[in-house]
Each structure stands twice: as C-alpha cells, then as structure tokens.
N, C-alpha and C positions, 0 to 999 in steps of 0.2 A: 315596727321597720326594725330590722337586723344597720347593722352601721359596717362596709364594705368590710373594713377593718377586719371584724368578726367574721369571716364567710371562709379563709384561706386558710388553711391552715398551717401547711409544708411546703416546696417543689421535692419531686420523686427526685431523689438521684440514684440509677442503677445501670446498667451497659444499656439496656434498652429504651428510657428517657436520651442516653446522652447520645443513641444511634439515631433516633426519630426528630432528634431537634436539629442534628449537625448534617442528614441529611435527606428529609421534609419540611424540616422548621415548624418540626410539634412537638411545640409542654406538655410538661405535664405536672399535676398538683392535686395535694391532697383539700378534699372540701370538707366542710362540718355538712353533714350525711340528712340535715332536714331541708339543705337549700333546694331553690332550682335552678333548670338553667340556664334562663333569662337571668335571674340574680347576681350568677356567679357569670355571666357574661360580664354586666354591668358595672358590676365589681372591676375586676383583671383591665377591661378600660381603663373605670374610672382609677383606680391605682397606678398602672404604668404605663398610664397614655398613652398608649396601641392602641389598634383597630382589631378585633377581634373577625378572620373569617366563615370559619367555623369551628364548633365543640362539640365536643364527644365525651358522655358522663358512665361508669362503669362501677358499679356498688357493687362490693366487696364483701360476700357474705363472712359471720364471724364463723371462726375455727374453735374444736375446741381444745380446750386444754384444762392435763390431769395435774396436779400435784399432789404431791404422796398418795392420799384415797378422795378428794376433790378433787368433781371435773367443773368446770369450767368455761366461759367463752370470751373471746374477747370480744372487742367492739365491735359494733360493723365500720366500714370504711366507702368513700368513695373516692373515687379519683377522677379525673377530670383531664382529660385529652385538648388543644388546641391548639391550631395554625391561627398563624395573624396576614396582612394582605402583605403581599409581595411587595419587600423592600421596606420591614421593621424587622427591628431586632428585640432584643430585651434578654436580659442579662435575670437569667433564671436564683444565682447566687445574690440576690439583694430584697430576696423575701424576707 
C-alpha cells in the first residue's frame, strides 16, 4: 500500500495554474506516475482535510534532451487538476 505522503510530489506554480485557481477554484499538483485517480483523490482528501468534487489526470510525455553527443530523455510526469466543493479553499503553498 502506498502512503499518502508519497503520492504528491509538488504543486504546480505557473501562470496557468494561478489563473485556474483564482477563476475556477481548480488546483494542480505533480504526482508520481504509477498512482491511480482514486489513490490521488484519497490522498488529497486525507492530507488537506477537503472534499474533492472532480479530478482530471494528464500524463506528460518525456522529451528528448541532448548533452554534447548523448541523447537522453526526461522522466515522465503526471499532472493532476482537481476542484473542490464550493466554499472550500486550499493553501497550495503549504504542500
């Protein structure tokens, strides 16, 4: 069983993420690639004491990077966009 602390990597802090948070009450996080949507929802609800109304998961493909003559790849990432029930707020910087 995966512990809830080991599911969430970090919050996504970009212009798009702050726009979604202010306008639509949607938050975004990076999570580990091997976890399911259900595990992510349970982790968010138990760690932050909030209720998640909807959750969307996006897998980001790894990009090819070149250093001198060696071609390597970035690690694959998984983003989660979730919204809370009306009236609830989350301090994303406390993650």
